[in-house]
C-alpha positions in Angstrom: 114.6 -0.5 -56.6 114.9 -1.9 -53.1 113.2 -0.1 -50.4 114.2 -0.5 -46.8 111.8 -0.4 -43.9 112.7 0.1 -40.3 111.8 -1.8 -37.2 112.7 -0.2 -33.9 115.0 2.2 -35.8 116.9 -0.7 -37.6 117.1 -1.3 -41.3 115.7 -4.5 -42.9 116.1 -5.8 -46.4 113.0 -6.3 -48.6 112.6 -8.2 -51.8 114.4 -6.3 -54.7 112.6 -4.9 -57.6 113.8 -4.8 -61.2 116.1 -2.0 -62.4 117.4 -1.1 -65.8 120.6 -3.2 -66.1 121.2 -3.8 -62.3 119.1 -4.8 -59.4 120.2 -3.5 -55.9 119.4 -5.0 -52.5 120.4 -3.1 -49.3 121.2 -5.0 -46.1 121.6 -3.9 -42.5 123.9 -6.7 -41.5 127.3 -7.7 -42.9 126.8 -11.4 -42.2 123.4 -11.3 -44.0 124.9 -9.5 -47.0 127.9 -11.9 -47.3 125.4 -14.9 -47.1 123.5 -13.3 -50.0 126.8 -12.7 -51.9 128.7 -15.9 -51.3 132.5 -16.6 -51.2 134.9 -14.0 -52.7 138.6 -13.0 -53.1 139.3 -9.6 -51.7 140.6 -7.2 -54.3 142.8 -5.6 -51.6 143.7 -6.7 -48.1 141.1 -4.3 -46.7 138.2 -6.0 -48.4 138.9 -9.3 -46.6 135.7 -10.7 -44.9 137.5 -10.6 -41.5 138.2 -6.8 -41.9 134.5 -6.0 -42.4 133.3 -8.6 -39.8 135.5 -6.8 -37.2 134.6 -3.4 -38.5 130.8 -3.8 -38.5 130.9 -5.6 -35.2 132.7 -2.7 -33.6 130.6 0.1 -35.2 127.2 -1.2 -36.3 125.5 -0.3 -33.0 127.2 3.1 -32.7 124.7 5.9 -32.4 124.3 7.7 -35.8 125.7 4.9 -37.9 123.5 2.6 -40.0 125.0 -0.3 -42.0 123.7 0.0 -45.4 125.4 -2.8 -47.5 124.6 -2.9 -51.2 124.4 -6.2 -53.1 124.1 -5.5 -56.9 123.2 -8.1 -59.4 122.4 -8.3 -63.1 118.7 -7.5 -63.4 118.1 -10.3 -66.1 120.5 -13.1 -65.1 120.8 -12.6 -61.4 124.6 -12.8 -61.7 126.5 -11.1 -59.0 127.9 -7.5 -60.1 129.1 -5.7 -57.0 129.0 -5.7 -53.2 129.5 -2.4 -51.6 130.2 -2.3 -47.8 128.5 1.0 -46.9 127.2 2.9 -43.9 124.9 5.9 -43.6 125.7 8.6 -41.0 124.8 12.2 -40.3 127.3 15.0 -40.7 126.6 18.7 -40.7 122.9 18.0 -40.9 123.0 15.8 -43.9 122.7 12.1 -44.4 125.9 10.6 -46.0 126.4 7.3 -47.5 130.0 6.1 -47.5 132.2 3.1 -47.3 132.7 1.4 -43.9 135.8 3.3 -43.0 135.8 6.2 -40.5 139.4 6.7 -41.3 140.4 3.0 -40.6 140.0 1.4 -44.0 142.8 2.7 -46.1 141.6 1.5 -49.5 137.8 1.4 -50.2 136.5 -0.8 -52.9 133.5 -2.8 -53.9 133.7 -6.5 -54.4 133.0 -7.3 -58.0 131.4 -10.4 -59.5 131.1 -11.9 -63.0 128.4 -9.3 -63.9 130.5 -6.3 -62.9 130.7 -3.4 -65.4 133.5 -3.7 -67.9 133.1 -0.2 -69.5 132.1 3.3 -68.6 128.5 2.9 -69.9 127.8 -0.2 -67.7 129.5 1.6 -64.7 127.1 4.5 -65.2 124.2 2.2 -65.2 125.3 0.6 -62.0 126.0 3.9 -60.4 122.4 5.2 -61.4 120.9 2.0 -60.0 122.7 2.4 -56.7 121.9 6.0 -56.2 118.2 5.2 -57.0 118.1 2.5 -54.4 119.8 4.7 -51.7 117.3 7.5 -52.4 114.4 5.0 -51.7 116.1 3.6 -48.6 114.0 4.0 -45.4 115.4 6.9 -43.6 116.6 8.5 -46.9 120.1 9.8 -47.9 121.4 13.1 -49.1 124.9 12.4 -50.5 126.9 9.5 -51.5 130.7 10.1 -50.9 133.2 7.4 -51.7 136.8 8.1 -50.9 140.3 6.4 -51.2 139.1 4.1 -54.0 141.9 2.3 -56.0 141.9 3.3 -59.6 142.9 -0.2 -60.5 142.1 -3.6 -58.9 144.1 -6.7 -59.7 145.6 -4.9 -62.8 142.2 -3.9 -64.2 140.5 -0.6 -64.2 138.1 -0.1 -61.3 134.7 0.5 -62.8 134.1 3.3 -60.2 137.1 5.1 -61.5 135.5 5.3 -65.0 132.6 7.4 -63.7 132.5 11.2 -64.5 132.0 11.7 -60.8 135.4 10.3 -60.0 138.5 12.5 -59.5 141.9 12.4 -57.9 142.1 11.6 -54.2 144.7 13.6 -52.2 146.0 10.4 -50.8 147.7 7.5 -52.5 148.9 4.0 -51.7 152.5 3.1 -51.3 153.3 -0.4 -52.4 156.8 -1.9 -52.6 157.4 -4.9 -55.0 160.4 -6.9 -54.0 160.5 -9.6 -56.6 161.8 -13.0 -55.8 165.3 -12.0 -54.7 165.0 -10.0 -51.4 168.7 -9.1 -51.2 168.6 -7.8 -54.8 165.7 -5.6 -53.8 167.6 -4.3 -50.7 170.4 -3.2 -53.0 167.9 -1.0 -54.9 167.6 1.1 -51.8 169.9 4.2 -51.3 173.3 3.1 -49.8 172.8 5.4 -46.9 169.4 3.6 -46.1 170.9 0.1 -46.3 173.9 1.0 -44.1 171.6 2.7 -41.6 169.5 -0.4 -41.3 172.6 -2.6 -41.0 173.9 -0.3 -38.3 170.6 -0.2 -36.5 170.4 -4.0 -36.3 174.1 -4.1 -34.9 173.2 -1.6 -32.3 169.9 -3.3 -31.3 171.5 -6.7 -31.0 174.2 -5.6 -28.7 171.7 -6.4 -26.1 172.0 -10.2 -25.8 168.2 -10.5 -25.2 167.3 -8.5 -28.3 164.9 -10.4 -30.7 162.5 -10.1 -33.6 159.3 -12.1 -33.2 156.1 -12.7 -35.0 153.2 -13.4 -32.5 152.3 -17.1 -32.7 148.8 -16.9 -31.4 146.0 -14.5 -30.5 146.9 -14.1 -26.9 150.5 -13.1 -27.6 149.4 -10.8 -30.5 146.8 -9.0 -28.3 149.4 -8.5 -25.5 151.7 -6.8 -28.2 148.7 -4.8 -29.5 148.2 -3.5 -26.0 151.7 -2.1 -26.1 151.0 -0.7 -29.5 148.1 1.3 -28.1 150.2 2.6 -25.2 153.1 3.6 -27.2 151.1 5.3 -29.9 148.9 7.1 -27.4 152.0 8.4 -25.6 153.6 9.6 -28.7 150.4 11.5 -30.0 150.0 13.1 -26.5 153.7 14.3 -26.7 152.9 15.8 -30.2 149.7 17.3 -29.0 147.7 15.5 -31.7 144.1 14.1 -31.5 144.4 10.4 -31.3 141.3 8.3 -32.1 142.7 4.7 -32.5 142.4 4.1 -28.8 138.7 5.2 -28.7 136.4 2.4 -27.5 135.1 1.5 -30.9 138.4 1.7 -32.7 140.2 -0.2 -30.0 137.4 -2.9 -30.2 137.9 -3.1 -34.0 141.6 -3.7 -33.8 141.4 -6.2 -30.9 138.7 -8.1 -32.8 140.8 -8.0 -36.0 143.8 -9.5 -34.1 141.8 -11.9 -32.0 140.0 -13.4 -34.9 142.5 -12.8 -37.7 145.9 -14.1 -36.3 144.8 -17.7 -36.4 143.8 -17.3 -40.1 147.1 -15.8 -41.1 145.3 -12.6 -42.0 146.4 -10.4 -39.1 150.1 -10.4 -38.3 151.7 -8.8 -35.3 155.5 -8.5 -35.2 157.7 -6.9 -32.5 161.2 -6.1 -31.5 161.9 -7.1 -27.9 164.7 -6.9 -25.4 164.0 -9.2 -22.5 160.6 -8.2 -21.2 160.6 -4.8 -22.9 158.7 -4.3 -26.2 160.9 -2.0 -28.3 158.7 -1.6 -31.4 155.6 -3.1 -32.8 154.0 -3.5 -36.2 150.4 -4.7 -37.1 149.6 -5.6 -40.6 147.2 -7.7 -42.8 148.0 -10.2 -45.3 146.2 -11.9 -48.3 148.4 -14.3 -50.2 151.6 -12.6 -51.4 150.5 -9.1 -50.3 151.0 -7.5 -47.0 149.8 -4.1 -45.8 151.1 -2.2 -42.7 148.5 -0.5 -40.6 149.8 0.4 -37.2 153.4 0.9 -35.9 154.9 2.0 -32.7 158.1 2.1 -30.7 159.2 2.8 -27.2 160.6 6.2 -27.8 163.8 8.1 -27.0 165.5 5.2 -25.0 166.0 3.2 -28.2 166.2 6.0 -30.7 169.8 5.2 -31.6 168.7 2.0 -33.4 165.8 3.6 -35.3 163.3 0.8 -34.0 160.5 2.0 -36.4 162.4 1.4 -39.6 164.1 -1.6 -38.2 160.9 -3.6 -37.4 159.6 -2.8 -40.9 162.7 -4.2 -42.5 162.8 -7.3 -40.2 159.1 -7.9 -41.0 159.6 -7.6 -44.7 162.5 -10.0 -44.5 160.7 -12.6 -42.5 157.5 -12.4 -44.6 159.4 -12.6 -47.9 160.8 -15.9 -46.8 157.1 -16.9 -46.4 156.1 -15.8 -49.8 155.1 -12.2 -49.6 156.2 -10.1 -52.6 154.2 -6.9 -52.2 154.7 -4.8 -49.1 152.3 -1.9 -49.0 152.9 1.0 -46.7 149.3 2.1 -47.3 148.3 5.9 -47.3 150.4 8.7 -46.0 153.6 9.8 -47.7 155.8 10.1 -44.7 159.6 10.3 -45.0 160.3 7.0 -43.3 158.2 5.3 -46.1 160.0 7.0 -48.9 163.3 5.5 -47.8 161.9 2.1 -48.8 161.2 3.2 -52.3 157.4 2.7 -52.7 155.6 3.6 -55.9 152.6 5.8 -55.6 149.3 4.0 -56.2 146.6 6.4 -57.4 143.3 6.6 -55.6 140.1 8.3 -56.6 137.2 10.0 -54.8 133.7 10.3 -56.0 130.4 11.7 -54.7 126.9 12.6 -56.0 123.8 14.2 -54.5 120.9 12.0 -53.4 118.6 14.8 -52.5 118.4 18.7 -52.8 120.3 18.9 -49.4 123.2 17.1 -50.9 123.5 19.3 -53.9 125.8 22.0 -52.4 128.1 19.3 -50.9 128.3 17.4 -54.1 129.1 20.6 -56.1 131.8 21.5 -53.6 133.3 18.0 -53.8 133.4 18.2 -57.6 135.1 21.6 -57.5 137.8 20.3 -55.1 138.3 17.2 -57.2 138.7 19.4 -60.3 141.3 21.6 -58.5 143.4 18.6 -57.6 144.1 18.0 -61.2 146.3 21.2 -61.0 148.5 20.5 -58.0 150.5 23.9 -58.1 147.3 25.8 -58.1 145.9 23.7 -55.4 149.0 24.4 -53.2 148.9 28.2 -53.9 145.1 28.3 -52.9 145.8 26.4 -49.7 148.7 28.7 -48.8 146.4 31.7 -49.5 143.8 30.3 -47.2 146.4 29.8 -44.5 146.2 26.1 -44.4 149.4 24.5 -42.8 151.4 22.1 -45.0 150.9 18.4 -44.5 153.0 16.8 -41.8 153.5 13.8 -44.0 156.2 15.3 -46.2 158.5 16.0 -43.3 
């Protein structure tokens, strides 16, 4: 297995050794790992190379976070099997290996190549090889914990979801498939929802300067993103909630994503405006015919009579449908405003395993929690008994 050594506290990749079935190399740098892997098509919009380039650039030098990107190949043929964009960080005194996420990447998944596992037995061999390499990594690791992993990727079972260590995630995706006829899809919505959207647009456009716009370039998009930050921050402050998206690293991530992604057509920033005022904003990411919404904001009470949040979603969907988008994903979080658009729930899984004796209690707890999620009513009763408040999502 690959062993990593450190130089001035940083990780560096060494030549891989042969494993049974799979060979694992660990890299400390996203660009280095991608150069080793080669070109790829992302299985979800969150696995786009621009997403990870921006993510690692924003967080790779953050204290307590070590990039630990795994490139897995067939041990005999050298064919590509999987690339896992991982990090290692300390939490509660243990060293945890997880996806490059920190609550920003809504769907976490490896990139799979021609030698990817096609059944549960091969998936277990890859999982063993990965864990063995992580145990031998310089600096060590105690627990691998992978969360928000799609159970299917491009219509095929995700090999990670076939593992015994995998179990239900409490979160789910929320894709909407519109088909080719957008108007026909709109008529699948409840009548009250359709009428409310029509009324909101009439109210909004009473202002002669009212407009919907898609940012044409990075400078315009960054200006709108700045408004997103202000509007979201103000709303979270009013609600008394902890808001992390404007922290220095998170803000740098989103700004880098927009700055470098708009020109590629990957990052899309849309807005409702009235003269010089930005009424609502929406940031999303697109790969081909798929679009995922990741940040939304509005100007608050002044414009509440035209429901600007729902309105900018519908206007964005209509505009992008004309440009070929057919899947609109509301991502994780089952909020009421999302349900009005009729998404289907896309299952996600979590999995974890100990990498040292320190990780055993945490892995056992994770397994118990995953098992409990298979019985939602019992899970809800236990949470109620423990005095945990219900999720705000379902309001």
